[in-house]
N, C-alpha and C positions, 0 to 999 in steps of 0.2 A: 696744818699745811701752811706754807708761807703765803703772804699776801701777794696778789698779782699787781704789778705797777700800772693800774688802769687809771686813766685820767677822764674825769667827767666831761672834759672839753673835747675829747676826741672820739667819744662813743657814737656810733652810728647805728641805725636800724638795719636789720637784716633784709636783704632784698628778696630772698626766696626762703621764707620760713618753712620748716618741716610741717607736714600736715598729719593730723590724726595721732599725735603723740605728744605727751607732755615733755618739754625740754628739761634737761637736768639743771640744777641750781648753777648759778654763775660760778660760785665758789663751792666746789664739792668737798664736803667734809662730813663724816658720820656724826650724827647728833646723838647725845645720850638721852634725849627726850623721847621716851617711849620706844627705844630701840634695843635695850639690853634686856634679855629674857633668859630665865633659867627654865630647865625642863620641868614639866609637871606631869602627873600621872593620870589626870582626868581631863576629858573634853579637849584634846589637843587639836588645834586647827593649824595646819602648816601652810604658810604663805611664802611666796617667793620674796626672799629678802627680809621677812618678818615672821616671827613666831608668835602667834596670838593664842592665848589660852582662855577658854571660857571659864567662868566661875560656876560653882554649883548653885543651882537655883532652888528656891523654896518649893516650887511646884513646876514640873516640866510638862504639865498638861498642855498639849498643843492647841487647845481650844482658842480660836481667834476672837479678837474683839471686834464687834460689828462697827462699821462706820456710822457715825451719827452726826449730831449737831456739833458745832465748834466748841471744844472745851480746851483747857490749858494744855492738856496732853497733846491734842491734835495741833494746837498752835505751835508747839515746840517740835513736833515730830512728823506731822502729816504732810511733808513736802517732798520727800525723796532726796537722797544725797548723802555723802560721807567723806572724811579726810583720810588718807592712808598712805602707806609707804609703797605698795605695789599691788597690781591686780593679782588676784589669786583665787584658788578654789578650795572650798571646804569639802572634806570627804563625804561623798554621797549626799550633797545638799538637795533640797527641793528645787525644782526649776524656778528661776526668777520670773516674775510677771511684769507687766507694764504698770501695775498698781503702785502707788507711792508706799513707802515704808509706813507701817501702821504704828500708832501710838502703843506703848507697852501696857500690859495689864499691871496696874500698880500693886495689886496684892500678890504678884508673882515676882517680886524683887528678891534677888539672892545675894550671895557673898561676892563682893567685887574683888578684882585682882590688881595688884601693883604691876603695871605693864613694864616698869623699868627693871623689876627683879623677877617677875613671874610668880611671886608668892601671894597667897590669899591675904587680903587686908584684914587686920584685926580691928575693924570698926564697922559700924552699920551705916552704909551710904543711902539706905532706902528712906524715902520720905514717909511721914506719918500717913497712914492709910485712913481714908474716909470714904463713906458712901455718898457724901454730899458734894458731888462734882457738878459745878454749874456750867451751863452753856455760855461760855464767855463771849461777850459782844464788845467790840472795840468802841469805846465811848467817843462821842464827837470831839474833835480837836478844836477847841475854841481859841487857843493861842499856840503859836509855834514854839517848840522847845529848841533852844540853841545849846549845843554841847560846846563848852569853852575849852580852849587849849589849857592843859594842866600846868604849863609853864607860865601862863599869863593870868591866872585867876586872881581875883581881888581878895582882900582880907575878909570881906563880908561873905564871899562865896566859900572860902576855906572854913569859916566858922560854921556856916550852914551845912556844908558837906560832912564835917566831922561830927556835928550834932546828930545828923541823920544816921550815920554809921554807928555812933555810940548808942543811940536808942535801939538800933537793930541788934546790937550785941547784947543789950540788956533784956531782950525778950526771952521768955522761957525757951529752953533748948528744944522742946518738942513743938514749938510754934513754927509752922511752915514758913513764916516770914522772917524768922531769926537769921542772924548772920551765919550760924552753923548750918542750918538747914538749906539756906540758899547756896552755900558753898558745896554742900553734898549733892546738889543737882548735877554738878559737873562730874562728880565721882560716879553717881548712879548711871548716867548716860554715856560715860566715856570709859569705864573700867569693867564692863561686862556684867553688871548687876542685872540687866534685863536681857531677855531673849526676844526675838521678833515674834509677835503673836502668830500662832498657826504654823511656825517654822521649826518646831522641835527645839533643839538646843542651840540654834543658830543665834549668835550674839547680835545685840543691837549696839551700834556704834555711830556716834554723830561726827566723827572725824574721818579724814582721808576720803572724802567724796564731796559731791555737790550739796550735801546736807549741812556742811560745815558753816557756811555763811548764814543761811536762814535760821538755823537752830540758835546760833549765838546772838543774832539780832533780837529774836524773841526773848531770849534769856536776859539780855540787857534791858529790854523794854519793861518786863515785869519787875526787875530789880530796881529800876529807876522809879517806877510807880510806888513800890513799897517805901523807898526812901522818902519820896515826896509826901506820902501820906503820914509818915512818922514825924514830919516837921510841920504838921498843920495843913495837910491837904494842899501842898504847894503844887499847882498844876504846871508850873514853869520849870521845876527842878529837872536838871539833866546832868548826867555824869560828865566829868572832864575827860577829854581824850588826850592820850600821850602821843604826840605827833613825832614819833621816832623816825619818820621818813624825812623830816626837815632838819637841816643842820643845827638850827637853834633848839631843837627838841631832842637831840640824840644823846641825852643823858637822862637818868631817872629824875622825874620832876621833884624839885625840892620839897613840895608839900608832903611827899610820902617818906621823907627822911627825918621828920620830927618825931623823936622817940616818945613824946608825951601825947601825940595825937592818936585818935581812934583809928586812923587809916595806916598806921605804922605796922610793919611786920618785921620781926627780927630775923626771920629765916630768909635771908637774901645773901647773895654773894658779896661779901664785904669788900672784895677787891674791885667790884664794879659799881659801887654806890655813886661814884662821881665820874666814872669812865665813860668814854664814847661807846655807844652800843656797836656791836660788831655783827651787822646783819648778814654778812657773808660767812661768819664763823671762821675767819681766817687766822685768828690768833695774833694779828698784827697789833703792835702797841703804839704806833705812830698815829696820833689823833687826826692829823690832816689827811693822811693816807686812808685811814679808816672811813672818814667822812666821804672822801672821794669814792672809795669802794662801795659805801652804802648807797650813794646816789646811783651808781651804775647798777647795783643789785635791784634797786627800786624801778629803774627804767626797764630793766630786763623783765621783771615780774609783771609790770603793768602794761608794757607796750611791746617791746621787741620780742620777747620770748613766747608770745601767745599767738598761735596760728588759728585757734578756734575757741569757742566758748569753754570747752572742757579743759583747755590748758590753764585757764584762770580759775574757773569754778570748781574743778574737780570732776572725777568720772561719775557716771550715773550710778545711783544707789536706789534700787527699787525693792519692793516686797520679794523676799526670797534671795536677794543678792548676798553673797558672802561679804563679810566685813572688809574694809580697806580696799575698795576697788582702785583708788588712786587719788592723791590730793592735787589741788590746783597749785599754781605757782606761788601765790601769796601765802597759803597755808603751809606749804612745804618749806618756804623760804623764810621771809622776815618774821612771820608769825612764830614759827618754831624757834628761830634764832633768839627772839626776845625771851621766850620761856627758858631757854638754856642759859642765856646771859644773866638772868635775875636769880634763877634757882640756886639754892645754897649748897655748895660742894661739901660742907661740913655735915650735911644730913645724909642718911643712907641712900636716898633715892632722889636727891636734888630738891626736896621739899623747900618752900611751898610751891613756887611758881614753876619749878622744873619737873613737876609730875602732874598728870591729869587729875588724880584723885584729890590732891591738896591744893591745886592752883587757885581755887575760889576762896581760899582762906586769906589770900593776900589781896587787899583792896586794889593794888596795882593791876591785878588781873583784869578788872572790869574796865579800867582806863586803857589798858593795852588793847582789849577787844573792841573798845569804842573806835580806836584807830584802825583796827582790822576792818571794822564795819565801814569806816570811811573809805578804805581802799576799795571795797566792793562798790560803794556809791560812786567813787571817782571812776572806777573801771567802766561802769555802765555809761558814763558820759564819754570817756575816752573811746570806748568801743564804737559809739555812735558817730563821733566826729573824727575818728582817726584819719580818714582819708579826705576830710573836708577842711582840716586845719592847715593853715599856712605856717610852717615852723620857721622861726628865725634861724639864720645861719651866720657864720662869721662874715660872709659877704654882705649880709643885709641885717645887721645887728639892731637897727632901729625900727625895723618893720613891726607893726602891731600884729600879734597873733589873735585872731578872732575865731571863736568856735561857731560853727554853722548850726542852723536850726535842726533839731531832731525831726526826722521825717514823720514821726507819729503825730496824728492830729492833736491840736491843743496842748502839746507838750514841747518844750524846748530845753536845750542845754544852755544854761545861763552864759552870757558872753563875758569874756575877760580879756585883759590886755597884758602883754608881756613886754615890759620895757627892757632896755639893755641891761645885761649883767645878771650873773648868777646870784641867787639869794635875795633878790629884790622884788621878786614876782609875788604880789599878794592880791588875792581876789577872794571875796566872800561868796561862796556858792550857797544857793538855797535849794537843797534837794528835799523833796517831800517823799517820805517813805510811805507811799500810799496814803492812808488816812492817819498814819502815826504822826505826821507833821513835824519833822525834825529839820534842822539845818546845822551846818558846821561853819566855823570861820577857820580857814587854813591857808597854807602857803603852797603854791604850785611849783616852786623851784625844785622840790624833791623829784618831781616826775619829769619836768622839762629841762632841768639843769644840765642834764647830760648832753643835750643838743644845743643849748643856748650859749654855753661857754662862759 
């Protein structure tokens, strides 16, 4: 579809947003990412606007996994939530409860499905099975990790990052820390390899619901810890984030284009290697217009288009809930657009980044999701101060925008200032992810550029 001639300088917030429904993307265009399906003969689940097919499982025993102490499975899954295309019903499903989605039984992992084609995948996405599952405890954070912008990393960082990934790729294929096994996590939890414990053949899916953000945050957390350990127990190592929401970051970071590096992946759209990302999936080829459209998309996803928590986070996904209750604005919009933008059209199903099962094979996937994680972090701040911030307008361009204190005790949203002009707004935020202790350096123009002019 053609690009809409939207200017970031004239976009305004909606005075009366709709309630209790997720608004449609600003630029509506069907995505090839997890939306093209062929008919299958087994375990068919029909969803409104989406045909999801379960994979055959090794064991359909509905015995449930008891809740116990925190282990990695529960860290990844025991939070409730999912990403999806539409709310739907599975034929004669068990009643959903108020309990969070349970961690899968690792020894009951089955054949995954290519959600782009509907065909069973000819590979094993299941992790190595072990009976030695530890009760994971988050170690004390002695130093704050800072995720750097992938467009601004130093030569020293590039060397360290490539060294870590190279060592990960050299690990034995059956080592759960290996590059292959880490990539397979996304396949196993996204492509129907697991059923929900105690729910028969009801698939487990970590997209299209409110589980999307927490699952991927923990995924990145363990991935970073593995990389840090492989380069000598570096407690400060953090993945770079691809800040595609900022005009200066709206192209694939050059560090991922070096064919000799460990983080290079040949399965990418060759026409988009140096092109401006199209977050609205408009097909427009005018770089300046695409940047303007992108900023409008981001403003809509982060502020204007969200009437309540579910509009951003995604719809509730609890024990017994059918897959794909509904994605939030960020997951449905810019997140999916990046997957489509980078995925290789020469491959049968848009591999690598353009398909769930193969996305983790591209190191760019993890930097992409670092920025998705940043959007969640930002939204938490924006949601708190949305009505307390004084936004600059054309009549008052020199006014300083200050974020007000969070009302929660002993916590505050860091203050920042917005000088005149689009693209010049820079503020380093220090957001602590609980005891994970992270922070980002990033540019606020992507979010507020639409109203600053």
